C-alpha positions in Angstrom: 38.6 21.9 -12.5 38.6 19.9 -15.8 35.8 17.6 -16.4 36.3 13.9 -17.1 35.5 14.5 -20.7 38.3 17.1 -20.9 40.7 14.6 -19.2 39.8 11.9 -21.7 40.4 14.2 -24.6 43.7 15.2 -23.0 44.7 11.5 -22.6 43.7 10.8 -26.2 45.8 13.7 -27.6 48.8 12.4 -25.6 48.3 9.0 -27.2 48.2 10.5 -30.6 51.5 12.3 -29.8 53.0 9.0 -28.8 52.0 7.5 -32.1 53.6 10.4 -33.9 56.8 9.9 -31.7 56.9 6.3 -32.5 56.5 6.9 -36.2 59.3 9.4 -36.0 61.5 6.9 -34.2 60.7 4.3 -36.9 61.7 6.7 -39.6 65.0 7.4 -37.7 65.8 3.7 -37.7 66.7 3.9 -41.4 69.6 6.1 -40.5 71.1 3.6 -38.0 73.5 0.8 -38.9 71.7 -2.5 -39.9 72.8 -4.1 -36.6 74.7 -3.2 -33.5 74.0 -2.1 -29.9 72.7 1.4 -30.9 70.3 -0.2 -33.3 69.2 -2.7 -30.7 68.6 0.1 -28.1 66.6 2.1 -30.6 64.4 -0.9 -31.5 63.9 -1.7 -27.8 62.9 1.9 -27.1 60.3 1.7 -29.9 58.9 -1.6 -28.5 58.8 -0.1 -25.1 56.8 2.9 -26.3 54.5 0.7 -28.3 53.8 -1.3 -25.1 53.2 1.8 -23.1 50.9 3.2 -25.8 48.9 -0.1 -25.7 48.4 0.3 -22.0 47.3 4.0 -22.5 44.7 2.8 -25.0 43.4 0.2 -22.6 43.0 3.0 -20.1 41.1 5.2 -22.6 38.8 2.3 -23.4 38.3 1.6 -19.7 37.3 5.3 -19.1 34.7 4.9 -21.9 33.2 1.9 -20.3 33.0 3.6 -16.9 32.0 7.2 -17.6 32.1 9.7 -14.8 30.9 13.3 -14.7 28.7 14.6 -17.5 27.2 11.9 -19.5 28.2 11.7 -23.2 25.7 11.3 -26.1 25.6 7.9 -27.8 27.0 9.6 -30.9 30.0 11.0 -29.0 30.6 7.7 -27.2 30.7 5.9 -30.5 33.0 8.6 -32.0 35.4 8.1 -29.1 35.3 4.3 -29.4 36.1 4.6 -33.1 39.0 7.0 -32.3 40.5 4.5 -29.8 39.9 1.6 -32.3 41.7 3.5 -35.0 44.7 4.2 -32.7 44.8 0.6 -31.6 44.9 -0.5 -35.2 47.9 1.7 -35.8 49.6 0.4 -32.6 49.0 -3.2 -33.8 50.5 -2.4 -37.1 53.6 -0.9 -35.5 53.8 -3.9 -33.2 53.7 -6.3 -36.0 56.4 -4.5 -37.8 58.6 -5.1 -34.8 57.7 -8.7 -34.5 55.9 -8.1 -31.3 53.6 -11.1 -32.0 52.7 -11.4 -28.3 51.6 -7.7 -28.0 48.1 -8.5 -29.2 47.9 -11.4 -26.7 49.7 -10.4 -23.6 48.1 -13.3 -21.7 50.6 -15.6 -23.4 53.4 -13.7 -21.7 51.9 -12.5 -18.5 49.3 -15.0 -17.8 45.6 -14.7 -17.7 44.4 -11.5 -16.1 40.8 -10.2 -16.0 40.4 -7.0 -18.0 38.6 -5.0 -15.3 41.2 -5.8 -12.8 44.1 -4.9 -15.1 42.3 -1.6 -16.0 41.7 -0.7 -12.4 45.4 -1.1 -11.7 46.3 1.5 -14.3 43.7 4.1 -13.7 45.2 7.3 -12.3 48.8 6.3 -13.1 51.1 8.7 -14.8 53.8 7.6 -17.2 56.3 6.8 -14.5 53.6 4.9 -12.6 52.7 2.8 -15.6 56.4 2.0 -16.2 56.7 1.0 -12.6 53.7 -1.3 -12.9 55.1 -2.8 -16.1 58.4 -3.4 -14.3 56.7 -5.0 -11.4 54.7 -7.4 -13.7 57.7 -8.3 -15.8 59.9 -8.9 -12.7 57.3 -11.3 -11.4 57.2 -13.2 -14.7 60.8 -12.8 -15.7 61.4 -16.5 -16.6 58.3 -16.7 -18.8 59.2 -13.6 -20.7 62.8 -14.8 -21.2 61.5 -18.1 -22.6 59.2 -16.3 -24.9 61.9 -14.1 -26.2 64.2 -17.0 -26.8 61.6 -18.7 -29.0 61.4 -15.7 -31.3 
């Protein structure tokens, strides 16, 4: 059985792969027409992946704040916190490139929610579970989201 440390590294590596995938999608964008349905779908897919990646990074951060299994040294804990912070910086840069101004402050879209509760809802979810949770949250706040999008 893999230790929690191994699962954290695995999750982190998957997040790094998502960053690479998103960067590749951003590069592909230049080969698409300036506007149109295909371009809009592509941009929407990028935004969706950025949002999922942000949720994954929240999960990684949460795992660091609640270590299970073999304890990590302070040096290793700090190294992992820096790794997450660096990825989060890349995600925020990608989000700002796509005018996802509300990405950094999701409370303005989804309402206030305590971080520990939000993290506990995502622990143990795979990709489809995260997407399902996102759909559930978005469905419950549909009007707020639509109003926010119209303002942009």
